[in-house]
C-alpha distance (Angstrom), angle and dihedral (degrees) to the residues before:
residue distance angle dihedral
M1 . . .
S2 3.84 . .
I3 3.78 122.6 .
Q4 3.79 124.2 -152.0
Q5 3.77 119.5 -159.5
V6 3.76 114.2 -145.2
Q7 3.83 136.3 -163.1
S8 3.85 142.3 -171.3
R9 3.75 127.4 -120.1
G10 3.83 111.4 -174.4
I11 3.78 110.1 -59.0
F12 3.89 91.5 -8.5
H13 3.72 117.9 94.5
G14 3.77 136.5 179.8
L15 3.77 92.4 35.1
P16 3.86 114.9 160.9
V17 3.82 122.9 -105.7
Y18 3.70 108.8 -142.2
P19 3.88 122.1 -145.9
P20 3.76 112.5 -102.5
E21 3.82 93.4 -116.1
I22 3.77 86.6 73.4
S23 3.75 94.3 87.9
G24 3.77 147.3 115.7
L25 3.88 92.3 47.8
T26 3.81 127.8 161.5
A27 3.76 120.3 -146.2
I28 3.82 134.2 -169.2
I29 3.74 116.0 -153.2
T30 3.86 115.9 -170.8
G31 3.72 121.9 -162.0
A32 3.78 86.4 27.0
N33 3.76 95.4 163.5
G34 3.91 91.4 58.0
I35 3.74 127.2 88.5
S36 3.74 97.0 -95.6
G37 3.84 95.8 40.7
H38 3.82 90.5 45.9
Y39 3.80 91.8 58.5
M40 3.71 96.3 41.0
L41 3.87 87.1 56.4
R42 3.77 88.1 51.3
V43 3.84 93.8 49.5
L44 3.89 94.8 46.1
S45 3.72 93.3 46.6
Q46 3.77 92.9 57.4
D47 3.83 86.8 77.8
P48 3.82 112.4 41.1
Q49 3.81 92.0 170.4
R50 3.79 89.6 58.8
W51 3.81 95.1 39.2
T52 3.83 105.8 33.9
K53 3.85 92.3 169.0
I54 3.75 131.3 29.7
Y55 3.90 118.4 -176.5
C56 3.84 110.2 -159.5
L57 3.82 108.9 -158.8
S58 3.85 117.5 -166.1
R59 3.69 139.2 114.2
R60 3.75 92.4 -109.8
P61 3.95 123.7 37.5
P62 3.85 118.4 -106.3
L63 3.70 109.9 -96.1
I64 3.89 99.9 -127.1
P65 3.79 118.0 168.3
G66 3.76 105.8 -111.7
G67 3.77 92.0 14.8
L68 3.81 134.0 -89.1
P69 3.82 119.0 -28.7
P70 3.86 115.0 -99.1
N71 3.82 90.5 -105.9
A72 3.79 94.5 50.4
Q73 3.86 128.4 86.8
H74 3.80 126.6 -172.2
I75 3.82 116.8 -140.0
P76 3.77 113.2 -169.3
L77 3.85 106.1 -138.1
D78 3.85 134.8 157.7
F79 3.77 109.5 -146.3
L80 3.86 89.4 -161.6
Q81 3.88 85.7 72.4
D82 3.85 118.9 88.1
P83 3.81 121.3 -83.0
Q84 3.87 92.2 -108.1
T85 3.81 91.4 58.9
I86 3.79 92.1 45.9
A87 3.81 91.2 49.1
A88 3.66 90.4 48.6
G89 3.87 90.9 53.4
L90 3.83 90.8 49.6
H91 3.85 90.7 49.8
S92 3.77 94.2 46.8
A93 3.84 90.9 51.2
G94 3.83 90.5 54.1
V95 3.79 100.0 -109.6
T96 3.78 104.6 156.3
H97 3.83 102.0 150.8
V98 3.81 139.8 28.0
D99 3.78 130.4 179.2
H100 3.85 100.6 -174.1
I101 3.70 136.6 12.9
F102 3.79 127.1 -153.7
F103 3.80 112.4 -162.0
Y104 3.79 117.7 -155.2
S105 3.84 103.7 141.0
Y106 3.75 111.6 135.9
I107 3.79 140.4 163.1
Q108 3.84 122.3 -158.3
P109 3.86 108.5 -154.7
P110 3.80 117.6 -155.2
P111 3.83 119.4 -95.0
K112 3.72 120.4 -86.2
Q113 3.82 115.1 -85.2
G114 3.79 107.6 -79.6
S115 3.76 94.7 15.5
T116 3.80 130.8 101.3
G117 3.84 93.6 -168.3
L118 3.75 108.4 123.1
W119 3.72 94.0 -140.9
S120 3.72 97.5 30.9
D121 3.84 95.8 121.7
A122 3.79 96.1 64.2
D123 3.84 93.6 160.0
E124 3.90 91.8 57.8
M125 3.78 91.8 44.5
V126 3.79 91.1 53.7
R127 3.87 91.5 45.6
L128 3.79 96.3 49.0
N129 3.79 99.3 39.3
S130 3.73 94.0 44.2
L131 3.70 89.5 51.6
L132 3.70 92.9 51.0
L133 3.83 91.9 57.4
S134 3.80 99.1 36.6
N135 3.74 91.8 52.6
F136 3.76 91.3 50.1
L137 3.82 95.0 45.6
G138 3.95 87.8 48.3
A139 3.83 87.6 54.5
L140 3.80 98.3 53.7
P141 3.85 97.7 71.7
L142 3.79 89.7 43.1
A143 3.81 89.6 55.1
N144 3.87 90.5 44.0
L145 3.86 90.2 -117.0
R146 3.82 123.1 145.3
P147 3.74 121.7 170.7
A148 3.82 124.6 -152.1
R149 3.78 89.7 -139.0
F150 3.89 129.9 19.8
M151 3.83 110.9 -158.3
L152 3.82 114.8 -161.5
Q153 3.78 118.2 -172.9
T154 3.84 116.2 -148.7
G155 3.84 123.1 153.3
A156 3.76 152.6 -156.8
K157 3.83 93.0 -41.8
Y158 3.82 84.1 75.3
Y159 3.90 85.6 77.4
G160 3.84 92.9 46.0
V161 3.80 95.4 -111.4
H162 3.81 89.1 148.3
L163 3.77 91.0 57.1
G164 3.83 102.0 53.9
P165 3.83 141.5 -67.4
V166 3.79 112.7 -17.8
K167 3.73 138.4 -162.7
Q168 3.88 116.2 -75.1
P169 2.92 125.5 -97.1
Q170 3.83 107.7 18.3
E171 3.85 107.8 -130.4
E172 3.78 119.8 -170.7
D173 3.72 96.7 -155.6
V174 3.79 95.5 47.8
D175 3.80 114.0 28.1
P176 3.82 117.5 92.0
R177 3.73 126.9 -135.2
V178 3.77 115.3 -80.7
E179 3.76 102.1 -133.0
L180 3.84 98.9 177.3
E181 3.84 87.8 122.9
P182 3.81 134.8 -1.9
N183 3.88 111.7 -65.6
F184 3.83 117.1 -171.0
Y185 3.79 91.6 -148.0
Y186 3.87 90.7 72.9
P187 3.81 100.3 55.1
Q188 3.85 88.8 40.5
E189 3.79 87.9 55.9
D190 3.70 92.5 46.6
A191 3.78 92.5 51.1
V192 3.78 93.8 51.3
F193 3.73 91.9 44.8
A194 3.86 90.6 51.9
Y195 3.83 91.2 45.0
C196 3.86 91.5 54.2
R197 3.78 92.9 42.2
D198 3.79 91.4 52.4
A199 3.79 89.7 48.3
E200 3.85 90.7 52.1
E201 3.81 91.0 50.6
E202 3.85 90.0 52.5
E203 3.81 87.4 48.8
A204 3.85 90.4 54.0
K205 3.80 89.6 48.5
G206 3.79 90.3 48.6
E207 3.76 90.9 53.0
E208 3.76 92.3 53.1
G209 3.85 89.6 49.9
G210 3.83 94.3 44.6
S211 3.85 96.0 -109.2
A212 3.79 101.8 99.2
Q213 3.76 119.2 -179.1
R214 3.91 127.5 -159.4
E215 3.71 123.8 -87.6
C216 3.87 121.8 -89.4
G217 3.75 115.5 -149.7
W218 3.82 134.8 169.3
A219 3.79 136.1 -135.1
V220 3.86 127.2 -172.2
G221 3.82 121.7 -153.2
M222 3.71 114.9 -155.9
P223 3.88 111.1 -169.7
G224 3.83 127.9 178.0
A225 3.77 122.7 -133.3
I226 3.86 104.4 -17.8
L227 3.79 118.4 -133.7
G228 3.77 122.9 -165.5
A229 3.76 147.0 122.8
V230 3.82 115.4 -103.4
P231 3.79 132.5 132.2
D232 3.80 92.8 -107.5
A233 3.68 139.6 5.9
A234 3.85 133.8 163.6
M235 3.97 89.3 -136.5
N236 3.71 117.6 21.0
L237 3.88 119.5 130.6
C238 3.77 95.0 -160.5
Y239 3.84 95.6 68.7
P240 3.89 100.2 51.4
L241 3.83 91.5 41.1
A242 3.82 92.5 48.6
V243 3.91 90.7 48.8
Y244 3.85 91.4 46.7
A245 3.83 92.2 50.9
S246 3.83 93.9 43.9
V247 3.78 93.3 50.6
C248 3.80 92.1 44.8
R249 3.84 88.7 55.5
R250 3.80 90.9 47.7
L251 3.74 91.0 52.1
G252 3.80 96.0 42.1
Q253 3.80 92.8 -118.6
P254 3.78 131.7 138.7
L255 3.82 121.8 -107.6
R256 3.86 100.4 -104.6
F257 3.75 121.4 -163.9
P258 3.86 110.3 -134.9
G259 3.81 97.4 -154.7
D260 3.77 134.0 80.3
V261 3.85 128.0 -108.9
P262 3.89 95.7 -83.9
A263 3.80 89.9 53.5
W264 3.86 90.3 44.6
Q265 3.84 91.6 57.2
M266 3.84 98.2 31.1
G267 3.82 115.1 123.2
S268 3.81 117.4 -121.0
S269 3.82 133.6 -171.4
M270 3.81 105.1 -132.2
S271 3.81 122.0 -165.1
S272 3.78 121.6 -159.6
A273 3.79 111.9 -150.3
M274 3.84 94.2 -130.3
L275 3.81 91.5 52.6
N276 3.84 90.2 46.0
A277 3.73 89.4 54.9
Y278 3.77 93.8 50.3
M279 3.80 89.5 50.1
E280 3.83 93.1 47.2
E281 3.83 91.7 48.5
W282 3.92 87.1 55.6
M283 3.88 89.0 47.6
V284 3.83 89.9 64.3
L285 3.76 100.1 34.4
A286 3.87 103.7 39.3
G287 3.72 112.7 -1.7
P288 3.81 124.5 105.2
T289 3.83 110.0 -92.3
D290 3.78 126.7 -108.9
Q291 3.85 98.0 25.9
R292 3.75 140.0 128.3
Y293 3.84 116.5 -133.2
N294 3.79 128.7 -164.8
V295 3.77 106.4 -134.7
C296 3.81 117.9 -157.3
D297 3.83 139.3 134.6
G298 3.83 91.5 -107.6
S299 3.74 100.5 -140.0
A300 3.78 124.2 113.5
F301 3.78 114.8 -91.1
A302 3.73 135.0 -176.8
W303 3.78 131.0 154.0
E304 3.77 90.5 -119.1
G305 3.77 90.0 67.5
F306 3.81 97.2 39.4
W307 3.71 104.3 42.4
P308 3.94 96.1 72.1
R309 3.72 88.2 48.8
L310 3.81 93.5 51.5
A311 3.89 88.7 48.2
G312 3.81 91.4 48.4
W313 3.86 92.7 53.8
Y314 3.82 88.9 57.2
G315 3.91 96.5 39.3
L316 3.83 89.9 -113.7
E317 3.79 136.2 146.6
W318 3.80 111.2 -127.4
R319 3.79 138.4 -147.4
G320 3.81 124.9 -155.4
P321 3.86 124.3 -153.4
A322 3.76 114.8 -25.1
E323 3.86 119.8 -116.5
E324 3.78 93.7 -125.4
G325 3.77 144.9 -16.5
Y326 3.81 99.2 87.6
V327 3.83 127.6 156.4
E328 3.80 110.0 -141.5
V329 3.81 121.9 -149.4
E330 3.84 122.1 -177.0
T331 3.81 115.6 -136.8
R332 3.81 114.7 -113.9
F333 3.84 93.5 -126.9
A334 3.82 143.0 20.3
P335 3.82 101.6 -138.4
R336 3.87 90.0 180.0
K337 3.78 87.5 66.8
F338 3.87 97.8 -135.2
G339 3.76 139.3 66.3
G340 3.77 95.3 37.4
K341 3.78 129.6 -97.1
G342 3.69 124.3 -33.7
V343 3.82 131.1 -112.6
V344 3.76 126.3 -135.1
R345 3.83 114.6 -158.5
R346 3.83 124.9 -167.9
S347 3.81 135.6 168.7
F348 3.69 92.3 -153.6
S349 3.83 141.7 -4.5
L350 3.75 121.5 -114.8
A351 3.88 88.8 -153.3
E352 3.77 89.7 57.8
W353 3.77 93.5 41.0
A354 3.87 89.1 55.9
K355 3.79 90.5 56.1
T356 3.73 96.0 57.4
G357 3.87 120.1 109.7
E358 3.76 92.9 -125.7
V359 3.81 93.1 55.7
Q360 3.75 93.7 42.4
K361 3.70 90.6 52.3
A362 3.77 93.9 48.3
W363 3.74 92.2 49.4
R364 3.92 92.0 52.0
E365 3.77 87.2 52.1
L366 3.73 92.3 50.8
A367 3.83 92.1 46.6
D368 3.78 92.8 50.7
E369 3.87 92.5 45.4
W370 3.79 94.9 50.5
G371 3.79 99.1 31.7
L372 3.90 92.4 -117.3
R373 3.80 120.4 -177.4
E374 3.81 93.6 -133.3
K375 3.79 107.8 64.9
E376 3.77 95.2 174.0
L377 3.86 132.6 41.7
R378 3.78 96.2 -113.4
E379 3.73 126.3 -163.7
P380 3.85 97.8 3.6
D381 3.85 92.9 178.2
R382 3.81 91.4 56.2
V383 3.85 98.9 39.2
F384 3.87 101.7 35.2
G385 3.83 93.0 30.7
F386 3.76 88.4 69.1
A387 3.78 90.2 51.9
D388 3.81 91.2 49.1
G389 3.80 89.6 54.7
S390 3.75 93.1 47.2
L391 3.85 98.1 46.2
C392 3.79 94.3 44.4
R393 3.88 116.6 42.1
A394 3.74 136.2 154.8
G395 3.86 92.9 -133.1
P396 3.72 143.2 8.8
S397 3.74 127.1 -86.6
N398 3.77 105.2 -137.6
F399 3.81 117.7 169.3
R400 3.80 119.5 -159.7
């Protein structure tokens, strides 16, 4: 019988304690300036004996208060460039070894012309995000780098939650791909699987020739809605909700919920970025190889329970679902394959709310008063469109 010692760090409990012989490791974090990469850097830097070197790959450096930890190094790289250019950048930065790779690079293209759906241009999302990964994977052998474990983060869209009502619960080891429209998670998975398979074949050939190399396995982390505090993120519920509450307070307005009663009481699997990072560190250090893992906080969550708390933090009155005045939109698909398509009902859109002159003016006043970096509410369709989709859904997100 094996025994796992656990520890607590702040609000996070049951975290694994790793044996001291797991030390002197080198990590590569891609997309290190995004929400997931930011928190992975924070987690790995907590133990500089275990992680003696952390390479942070992104076009812009991570915005860490006080600067990067001593054991971290930022390398400015653009994964839309060809593998040779990326490999040259790794070589010139002195990267000669890597134990584990955490891949978070992501590009959110604008919606299709005439559409406000955040993920409406599925083909372009596939093209761009597949290219990010394939170029990076192509650069690794050119730079003579081979990880023991490659961790790819995907998410709830794997199950088709953005397309309509899905099977309950969502099970990573059972549920098939939902191929109703292109989804970049699938070609990304295939690329990582092929990379690790090719590496394993090279290992087998090396053993036959007397020059064996270590194994190369994969892990896929699949979080739900990610929560965290970073300067910018394509999909981060904390930012639009904080802006919404702050502006409501400025304007003396209650915190209104835009969805209907089913959305108000619908269960959701939420994933804090910090806990995701702890889990994904475990995946590469102790988890079984070549597996997908749902990653969520595990506690029951519904907007009905959270909304009064959010309002209380900002000293606001709150309003639940309206009695009337909803706009209904039918989902394009029914991924669960029974019961017909779903219906999303909302009384107002946060993306449209953020574009109003009253809100824009209130935000500028707040930014000036508090010396905020963001003086304007930029890209409301991108930032608040994600909140609209998270607050008003056609079915629950319920990870097993």
